[in-house]
C-alpha positions as a Markdown table, in Angstrom:
| # | Residue | x | y | z |
|---|---|---|---|---|
| 1 | Unk | -10.1 | 16.5 | 29.1 |
| 2 | Unk | -7.5 | 16.6 | 26.3 |
| 3 | Unk | -5.3 | 19.9 | 25.7 |
| 4 | Unk | -4.3 | 21.2 | 22.4 |
| 5 | Unk | -3.0 | 24.8 | 22.2 |
| 6 | Unk | -3.3 | 25.4 | 25.8 |
| 7 | Unk | -7.1 | 24.7 | 25.8 |
| 8 | Unk | -9.0 | 21.6 | 27.2 |
| 9 | Unk | -11.1 | 19.5 | 25.0 |
| 10 | Unk | -13.6 | 16.6 | 26.0 |
| 11 | Unk | -12.1 | 13.3 | 26.4 |
| 12 | Unk | -13.9 | 11.9 | 23.3 |
| 13 | Unk | -11.5 | 14.1 | 21.3 |
| 14 | Unk | -8.4 | 12.6 | 23.0 |
| 15 | Unk | -7.8 | 9.7 | 20.0 |
| 16 | Unk | -8.3 | 12.3 | 17.5 |
| 17 | Unk | -5.8 | 14.8 | 19.0 |
| 18 | Unk | -3.3 | 12.2 | 19.6 |
| 19 | Unk | -3.6 | 11.0 | 16.1 |
| 20 | Unk | -3.3 | 14.7 | 14.9 |
| 21 | Unk | -0.2 | 15.4 | 16.5 |
| 22 | Unk | 1.6 | 12.7 | 14.4 |
| 23 | Unk | 0.8 | 14.5 | 11.6 |
| 24 | Unk | 2.7 | 17.4 | 10.0 |
| 25 | Unk | -0.5 | 19.5 | 9.6 |
| 26 | Unk | -0.5 | 19.8 | 13.2 |
| 27 | Unk | 2.7 | 21.7 | 13.1 |
| 28 | Unk | 1.6 | 24.0 | 10.4 |
| 29 | Unk | -1.9 | 25.0 | 11.9 |
| 30 | Unk | -2.5 | 28.4 | 13.3 |
| 31 | Unk | -3.3 | 27.9 | 17.1 |
| 32 | Unk | -5.6 | 31.0 | 17.8 |
| 33 | Unk | -9.1 | 30.9 | 18.5 |
| 34 | Unk | -9.3 | 27.4 | 19.4 |
| 35 | Unk | -12.2 | 26.8 | 21.6 |
| 36 | Unk | -13.7 | 23.5 | 20.8 |
| 37 | Unk | -12.9 | 20.5 | 18.6 |
| 38 | Unk | -14.7 | 22.1 | 15.6 |
| 39 | Unk | -12.2 | 24.8 | 15.7 |
| 40 | Unk | -9.3 | 22.2 | 15.3 |
| 41 | Unk | -11.0 | 20.4 | 12.7 |
| 42 | Unk | -11.7 | 23.7 | 10.8 |
| 43 | Unk | -7.8 | 24.6 | 11.1 |
| 44 | Unk | -6.8 | 21.0 | 9.5 |
| 45 | Unk | -9.4 | 21.8 | 6.8 |
| 46 | Unk | -7.9 | 25.3 | 6.3 |
| 47 | Unk | -4.5 | 23.9 | 5.9 |
| 48 | Unk | -5.8 | 21.4 | 3.2 |
| 49 | Unk | -7.5 | 24.3 | 1.3 |
| 50 | Unk | -4.2 | 26.2 | 1.3 |
| 51 | Unk | -2.4 | 23.2 | 0.1 |
| 52 | Unk | -5.0 | 22.6 | -2.8 |
| 53 | Unk | -4.8 | 26.4 | -3.8 |
| 54 | Unk | -1.0 | 26.9 | -3.5 |
| 55 | Unk | 0.8 | 23.6 | -3.3 |
| 56 | Unk | 4.3 | 25.1 | -4.1 |
| 57 | Unk | 4.4 | 27.2 | -1.2 |
| 58 | Unk | 2.5 | 25.3 | 1.3 |
| 59 | Unk | 4.3 | 23.7 | 4.4 |
| 60 | Unk | 2.3 | 20.4 | 3.4 |
| 61 | Unk | 3.7 | 17.7 | 1.1 |
| 62 | Unk | 1.3 | 15.4 | -0.9 |
| 63 | Unk | 1.7 | 12.7 | 1.5 |
| 64 | Unk | 1.0 | 15.0 | 4.5 |
| 65 | Unk | -1.9 | 16.6 | 2.7 |
| 66 | Unk | -3.4 | 13.0 | 2.2 |
| 67 | Unk | -3.0 | 12.1 | 5.8 |
| 68 | Unk | -4.7 | 15.4 | 6.8 |
| 69 | Unk | -7.5 | 14.7 | 4.4 |
| 70 | Unk | -8.0 | 11.1 | 6.0 |
| 71 | Unk | -7.8 | 12.6 | 9.4 |
| 72 | Unk | -10.6 | 15.1 | 8.7 |
| 73 | Unk | -12.9 | 12.1 | 7.3 |
| 74 | Unk | -12.1 | 9.9 | 10.3 |
| 75 | Unk | -13.2 | 12.4 | 12.8 |
| 76 | Unk | -16.0 | 14.4 | 11.0 |
| 77 | Unk | -18.3 | 13.1 | 13.4 |
| 78 | Unk | -16.6 | 15.0 | 16.2 |
| 79 | Unk | -16.8 | 18.2 | 14.2 |
| 80 | Unk | -20.4 | 17.7 | 13.5 |
| 81 | Unk | -20.9 | 17.1 | 17.4 |
| 82 | Unk | -18.9 | 20.3 | 18.7 |
| 83 | Unk | -19.5 | 22.6 | 15.7 |
| 84 | Unk | -22.3 | 24.7 | 17.6 |
| 85 | Unk | -20.8 | 24.5 | 21.0 |
């Protein structure tokens, strides 16, 4: 199991979480109500949505936004796998 925000997630999420921790979006994310990988993925998506709506007042830069969007696409299959669990 891999931990994020004091929650344990399945081992198949380890690589995704390791790469997420290298991105600025990880530090901007809200850490409440994380129960599974889908919640983590949704938090990253939320930060991207916030950037798209309010670019000037968001913690992300354009480059960190692109990194987060790429992360979302790469790990979408885990989101789908865990969204109903």
